Every structure is written in structure tokens, then in C-alpha cells.
N, C-alpha and C positions, 0 to 999 in steps of 0.2 A: 402573554398568553397564560391563562390559569390552567391548573390540572384538569378541570372540567372541560376545557376547550380542546384539549389534546386528543388526537385520534386514538381509538381503542388500542391499536398496535403499540403506540408509545406508552400508554398507561400500563399495558401488560408488561412491557420491558421494565418500566420504572418500579413495578410491584415485585420484580424478582430480587432475590438477594444478590449481593456482589458476586458470590461464588457461582450462583446460577447464571448470571450475566456473563461471567468469564467463560464458563463451560459452553454456553450457546455461542459466544464469540469465537471460540476455538472451532466449533463445528461449522460456523459460517465461513471461517477462513479456509478450512479444508475444502468446503464446497466451491468456494471462489477459485482456489488453485486448481481443483479438478475440472472446472469449466474453462480453464485456459487463462485465468487471471494471472497477473504478474506483480511482484513486489518491487520490481526494478523502477527507479524513479525516472520520470520523463526528463529530457534535457531542459534546462532553464536558460533560454537565450538572454535573459535580462541579468543573469548572475555574472559578476565580474570574474568568476572562476570557470565560466563556460568557455571551453576552447574546442570548437567543433572538430579541429584536426585531431584531437585526442580521443574522440568518440569513435567507436567501431560498431558496425552493425551486430546486433544480437542474432546469431544464426538461428536459434530456436524460434524466435518470435518475429524476426524481420523488423524489429524496432531498434531504437538506439540502445546500446548496451553499456557495458562498464567502461570507464576510462582506464587507459593503461597508465600505471604508475611505475616509475623506475626508482629503485633504491640503489644507493651507492654502497660500495663495500665498507663495512664498518662496524 
């Protein structure tokens, strides 16, 4: 796909400086979080590290939450 074939929205993004893109990205992230978005990763049942028994529900969102990790004394 050439630049001329890109949608106008993409061209506008590409024409911004890296600093302008970063600032817009920050604003988009704030809006995403305000609309209820989450940065918590979804469980990956194909991962060898996925142990469903170690996942607990995320009370705030009702989705899978963080894994419980235990540290030994030391």
C-alpha cells in the first residue's frame, strides 16, 4: 500500500511529528481508560505459564485478574 492509498486519517497521523504523536497517544490512552478500558492482559490458555487455578476474578471489571505470586523469605 502506498502513501496515496492510505486513508486520510492515517496520512494525518503520519504527518505529525513524533512528539505530536506521543501527545495524542497519551490523550487517547486517558480517554480509553475513562471509557472503562483496561490494560490488564487477557489470560492466554495456549501459554505454558497459564495456570487457571492461579487466576482470580478482577473485582472491578469482572474479568480475569492478576495472578497470585508468592515470594519466599529471603
